[in-house]
N, C-alpha and C positions, 0 to 999 in steps of 0.2 A: 511586463513592466509591471510595476508594484503600485497597488494602489493608493497607498498613503503618501509616498514619494516621488512617484512619476519615472523615476530611476527604473535602471534595466534592472532585471531579476539576479541576485546570488546565484553564484554558481553551487552545484552539488556536493555539502563537505560531506567531511566523515563526521558523524552522530556514533555515539555512546552511549550505553544503557549500562543497568547492574550489571546486566549478564553477556551483553553483546555489543561487538561492533557492526556499525552498519557502514559498508563502503562502498560509496558510489560504482555504478554500475561500471564496467568496462568492455573492452574488447575483448582481452582475455579471458574474460569471463563467460565466452560460449560457450567452449568448450564441456565443460561441466554443466553447464546448463544444459545441454543439447545430450547428457548423460543420464540425470536429475530428474529434469521436470515434464516428460511425458509420461505422464504416470494418472489413469484415469481418478485416484483421490485428489490427484493435486487439480486435473484441466476442468471438472466434469461442472465447476459454477464459474467459472470463466467466461466470457463472454465470447459470443459465437468467429468471432473477429481471429480468433488461435483456430488454426487447423490442426484437423484432427482426421486423421491420424495424424501425427505430427511428421512434417516431414523431414530427412537427413539431415538440411540444413537448416533447422524453422531457428534454432537459437539464434544462429549465426546472420540470420535476414532480419531479424528483431532487434538485434543488439544494434548490428551497424548501420540500417537503411530505417530503422523506427525509433527506437528508444536514447543513441544514442547524441541523431540531430536535433529530437525534441529535446534534448539535455541542455545543445548547444544553443539552442536557442532561446532556451528559457522557457518554454511551454511544461517542460516537464523534471519531475526530482528523481531519480531511480536508485534505489540500493541495494546491495546484496545484504544479505542478513549469516554472521558469522558470531559464532558462540566464543566468547573470550579463552574459554578451555580449549578452544580448538580453531584456531582463527582462521586456518587453513582452508575448512570446513565450510563450505556452502550448504545452507539447510532454509534457505527463501529468498526472494525478493518484495520489497514492497514498493510503492514509489506515489507520489502527484502527480498529481496531473489539473493544468488548469483549464480544464473541460468544464462546459454546463452541465450540472447536474451530475457528474463523475470525476472528483478528485482525490479517490485516494483506492488502492487496490494494493491487493499483496496473495500470497501464497506460499504454505513453510510446509517440508515434507512430512507425510503419516506420523514419522517415528520422532518428529521434535515437537510434536502438539501435546497439547493438556498440563504444560508445564509453565502456562504462563507466557512463551516467547514472545508469539506475534503481540500481548498486551503490551509489550516493553518496546516493542518497534513502533507499536501506533500513539503511545506518548509523547516519543521520538520526534516523529515525521508531524503531528497532528502540530505539538509545538513551532515545530519549525514553519510548517504553514503559518500557522497563525502569527508567531512573534517576530521571527525572519521575513516573512514573504508580504506580511501585513493582511492575512486576506481576512473580509470578515465575517464569511462562513463558511464551512465544508457540508458537503452531498456526496454521500456514498448511496449508488443501487446495488441491491442483492438479491439475490433469490431467496426467499421464504423460506426454502427447504435447507438454507446454508445454516446450517444453527450451532454451529462453531463461531462463525462470521460476526450474526446477530447478538449472541452474546457480546462478542468484543464490543461492537457497538450501545446495548443496554449499557455494560460496566463504563464505557467513556459517555454517560452522559447523554447521549445520541436520542432521537427521539423520531418517528415514522412520519413524513409529511407528506407521503403519497405513493399508491400502487397501480398496481396493472401487471401486465406481464414485458418479458423479454426476454431475448435469442440468447442460449449459451449454449455451451460443447454439448450439452444433455439432449440441450431440446428447448421447447421454448414454455417459460417456466413460467409462476405466481414471481413479482421483483415488490418489492419495497424500497423507497426513496429515502433514506436517513439523513439527517440532518441536526449541526449542532453548528450553533453561535460565537466568535471569536468573547462578546461578553459572558456569553454561556462555558466557554469552555476556562478563562480565566476564573469565574467565580467558583469554579468546580476545582480549580488549582490551589487556591485562595483557602479554598473548605479542608481543602489534602493534606496542607501546610499546617493549619493551624488548629486542625484534632490532636489531640493526646496517641500516640503511639503505644 
């Protein structure tokens, strides 16, 4: 249910950015996910619920038994990230979760990093979270050591509201909980559109 309307949450739509197609995750994606996802640079800062070493049916089990049922239930919205220049190529995944203190997660293949791709994807799904789902706040836990992910939170005007420890694939690590409210997100978007280019 969306908090403002009390109606069922919308299905996961196709989203587009300047350089990316964000397509709703589907069962057919499991095969390619199985080949590209199990890399230490991809998984090391993901939650410890991700099995490691990654099993041969790990992607199929995740997509079929976890992600798609949650999407049908309206508690998660998951997308594959694909460059418009090569829409047949899956380069990462981004998702929103209606869970306490854990509303967004993502990963990107290492060869596609440091090009602003994930920042574009984050902007699109965060807009969806606030403007379509009507959520009042977005909270994201992340490992302090995950410098790239922390930079994205900084760039999108999020702030740290709590610290602690959390279990990741790479072990128990210091963690920060980042937050931005819908009002703060809208103010940031207004400032960006009104500033001279």
